[in-house]
C-alpha positions, 0 to 999 in steps of 0.5 A: 476482513482485511485486504492487502493493497498488494496484488497482481492480475493477468488476462488475455484474449483474442479478437479482430486478428489480435491477441491482447494481453493485460497485466495489472499490479498494485502496491500500497498508497494513501490514495487511488493512483492509477498508471496506464500503458494502453495501445493507442486503440483504447486510449479513448476509453482510459476514463472508463477504465479508471472508473472500473478500476477505482470502484473495484480496487479503491485504493492503491498504487495501480499499474495497468499494462495492455498490449497486443500482438497481430496474429492475422496478417491481413491486419498489417499495414500495406505498402503504398505502391503509388507513393513509393514509385513516385518517390523512386522516379523522383529520386532517380531523376535527381540522381541523373541530373546530379550524376549520382548513381542510384541503386537498389539500397535507395528503396530502404531509404524511401520506405522511410519516407511519409506515406510509404505505407497506407495508415488506415486508422482503425476504430474500436468496435463495441464487441471488442470493447466489451470483451476488453472491459470484461477482461479488465473486470476479470483481471481486477478481480484476480487482483482483489482475490490476491489482496484477500489472500494476502490479507488474511496473512496480515490479519493474523500477524497483527492479531498475534502482535495485539495479543502479545501487547495484551499479554505484556500489559497484564504483566504489568500488574505484577510489578505495580505494588512492588514499585509503590513499596520501593518508591516509599522506602526510597523517599523515606530513606532520603528524608531520614539521611538529609533531615533525620527520622525524628524530624519527619512530619508523618502526616505531611509524608503521607500526603506527599506519598499520595501526591506522587502516587497519583502522578505515577498511577497508570491504571487509566492508561492500562484501561485505555490501552486494553480498550484500543487493542480490543477495538483494533481486533474489532476493526480487523473483522470489519468490512475492508477498506479498514486500513486507515482506521487501524492506522489511527487506532495504532497511533492511540495505542502507541500513546497509551504505551508511551505514557505508561512508560514515562509514568512507570519509574521502574525498570521492570515495567519499562522492559515490558513497555520496550517489548510492547513498542517492538510489537507495535512497530511490527503492526505499524509496518503491516497497516501501511499495507492494509486497504 
């Protein structure tokens, strides 16, 4: 089964006077690359979040964003009245000494002074963390299901490309015998034109033909290419992650196709090789996004 590395998950919860929203996205990457944007309340649990996501998602460029909105007004910061009054008294006193008129706008400036608000630092309790952790796991599960769904489309496309390569490979056989006949005639005509038919050593001529035909033989490459394609199809059905091994097999398929093209010495076979390369390029693009 193939999984894509692209996915999306979203979840929300409400606890302790806060509505918590989390979104998780995934794109293709060679390794597990996690980027988090967390409220300060959850920062101390970032390593545990990383472990949860690395075990579940394994690979990819992962972006996790958690935010919360306050829905309980009892939970908002309180004005520190004692401090604000003290600031005001001092500001008014300074204004009187410098003969500067103070007005109600001074209050806006005072509210920006240090300690104008009571900042009682909250702590993350076990109940809230259990809820957040479960929601992160649910979001990761959503993303994983998204990956499976998209992976099925990738698998269908890649299998289709592999089958087209195999079909093109079967067409190569129809041109091989004709290719050998043309090569024999070409070499014979070239010798006849340059040294004359009566001067050709038939035994040596046959030896040279055999030598060149061995160099032009593509039977081994055809067998290996077929085996690589069959192995590729086999690995698409294996358990994920299998993206890297599919990438390695793709390289081997490309090597055999290139060798067939370099040894073909035939326009018709070269045309089939170009078409196989086109299908292989599509597979390469798809494997980059396979987990």
